[in-house]
C-alpha positions in Angstrom: 7.7 -88.7 193.1 6.7 -86.0 190.7 8.9 -83.1 190.1 7.5 -80.3 191.0 8.8 -76.4 190.2 10.4 -74.6 192.6 9.0 -71.2 193.2 11.2 -68.7 194.0 10.4 -65.4 195.8 9.7 -61.7 194.0 12.7 -61.0 196.3 15.0 -63.6 195.2 14.2 -63.5 191.4 14.9 -59.8 191.6 18.1 -60.8 193.4 18.8 -63.5 190.8 18.4 -61.1 187.9 20.5 -58.0 189.6 23.2 -60.4 190.6 24.0 -61.4 186.9 23.6 -58.2 185.5 26.1 -56.5 188.1 28.0 -59.5 188.4 29.0 -59.1 184.9 30.0 -55.7 184.7 32.1 -56.2 187.9 34.1 -58.6 185.9 34.5 -56.6 183.0 36.0 -54.0 185.3 38.1 -55.7 186.8 39.9 -57.6 184.1 39.9 -53.6 182.5 41.5 -53.0 185.7 44.3 -55.5 185.5 45.1 -54.1 181.8 46.1 -50.5 183.7 49.8 -50.9 183.8 50.1 -48.5 187.0 48.9 -49.9 189.7 46.3 -47.0 191.3 44.8 -46.5 187.7 44.2 -50.0 188.2 42.7 -50.0 191.7 40.7 -46.8 190.7 39.3 -49.1 187.4 38.8 -52.3 189.5 37.1 -49.9 192.7 35.0 -48.1 190.0 33.7 -50.8 188.5 32.8 -52.2 192.0 31.1 -49.4 193.1 29.1 -49.2 190.2 28.2 -52.9 190.1 26.9 -52.2 193.6 25.0 -49.4 192.7 23.4 -51.1 189.7 22.7 -54.2 191.7 21.1 -52.3 193.7 18.6 -50.4 191.6 18.0 -53.3 189.6 16.8 -55.2 192.6 14.8 -52.7 194.0 13.0 -52.2 190.4 12.7 -56.1 189.9 11.2 -56.9 192.9 8.7 -54.4 193.1 7.4 -55.0 189.5 7.5 -58.7 190.4 5.7 -58.5 193.8 2.8 -58.2 192.1 1.0 -55.3 194.4 2.0 -52.4 191.9 -1.1 -51.8 189.0 -0.3 -52.8 185.3 1.1 -49.4 184.8 3.6 -49.0 187.6 5.1 -52.7 187.0 5.7 -51.5 183.2 7.5 -48.3 184.4 9.6 -50.5 187.0 10.6 -53.0 184.0 11.2 -50.3 181.8 13.7 -48.8 184.7 15.5 -52.0 185.0 15.8 -52.5 181.7 17.1 -49.2 181.2 19.5 -50.1 183.9 20.4 -53.6 182.1 20.8 -51.4 178.4 23.5 -49.1 180.3 25.5 -51.9 181.9 25.2 -54.3 178.5 26.8 -50.4 176.8 29.5 -50.3 179.5 30.4 -53.5 179.3 30.9 -53.4 175.6 32.9 -50.0 175.5 35.4 -51.6 178.3 35.9 -54.5 176.1 36.9 -51.9 173.0 39.1 -50.4 175.5 40.9 -53.3 176.8 41.2 -54.3 173.8 42.7 -51.1 172.4 44.8 -51.3 175.7 46.2 -55.0 174.5 46.7 -53.8 171.0 48.5 -50.4 172.0 51.4 -52.7 174.0 51.9 -55.3 171.1 55.4 -54.8 170.1 54.3 -57.0 166.9 51.0 -54.5 166.1 51.4 -53.2 162.8 51.8 -49.6 162.2 48.4 -49.5 160.7 46.7 -51.1 163.8 48.3 -48.4 166.1 47.3 -45.7 163.7 43.7 -46.4 164.5 43.9 -46.4 168.1 42.3 -43.4 169.9 44.7 -41.5 171.2 42.6 -39.2 173.2 42.8 -42.2 176.3 45.9 -42.0 178.5 46.7 -45.3 179.0 46.6 -45.9 175.1 48.7 -42.8 174.7 51.2 -44.3 177.5 51.7 -47.9 175.8 52.0 -46.5 172.4 55.1 -44.3 173.6 56.6 -47.3 175.5 55.6 -49.9 172.0 58.8 -50.6 170.3 57.2 -50.7 167.1 55.3 -47.2 167.4 56.3 -45.5 163.9 58.2 -42.1 163.9 54.9 -40.3 162.4 52.9 -42.0 165.3 55.3 -40.7 167.9 55.2 -37.4 166.5 51.5 -36.8 166.1 51.4 -38.2 169.8 53.9 -35.5 170.9 51.5 -33.1 169.1 48.4 -33.7 170.8 47.2 -31.5 173.8 47.6 -32.6 177.6 50.1 -35.2 176.9 51.6 -36.2 181.0 54.9 -35.5 181.5 55.6 -39.6 181.9 54.4 -40.4 178.1 56.7 -37.2 176.7 59.8 -38.6 178.6 58.9 -42.2 177.1 59.0 -40.4 173.8 62.2 -39.1 174.3 63.5 -42.1 175.2 62.0 -44.1 172.7 64.5 -45.3 169.7 61.9 -44.3 167.1 61.3 -41.0 167.5 63.0 -38.7 165.3 65.9 -36.8 166.1 64.6 -33.2 166.1 61.7 -34.3 168.0 63.4 -35.7 170.7 66.1 -32.9 171.0 62.8 -30.2 171.5 61.5 -33.2 174.1 64.9 -33.0 175.9 64.6 -29.4 176.2 61.1 -29.2 177.2 61.3 -31.9 179.9 65.1 -30.3 181.1 62.9 -26.9 181.5 60.4 -28.6 183.5 62.9 -30.0 185.9 64.7 -26.6 186.2 61.5 -25.1 187.8 
């Protein structure tokens, strides 16, 4: 009995390529969505990831299938493979960025994080802001820096106001600001 290699149709090969790339993207978005503290934000992250993964899969399948079926000229197949490669690279970049976000979210929540590590985090990310404001290891200077950023949410300001490491003058300022907002 001889082993003969199984030949997959161009559509099957294209589907395998598309599933591999889009599946990896979906897995990373689900993992990141589970890191988000509020249920709505986590659900939106997961939903966005699944929708974009589906779009990625469809586009990649289409371009790979057209290139694999061999009915187009060599130049057209080259363009199709270029599109497929660009979609794959875009997906790989997104996966790397999502993993970096996931690590930043974990570090911002870690009560054993050093002040240096917390200072390295990107405070322009709303999830990082919320977690730094909640983290008992956050030093007073970082909490002050966080309070001085533009567009800090009311929930982050409330967390800063209740944080034990918030300097007294800043706590009083935040308390007055939150009370004025409540009065409106």
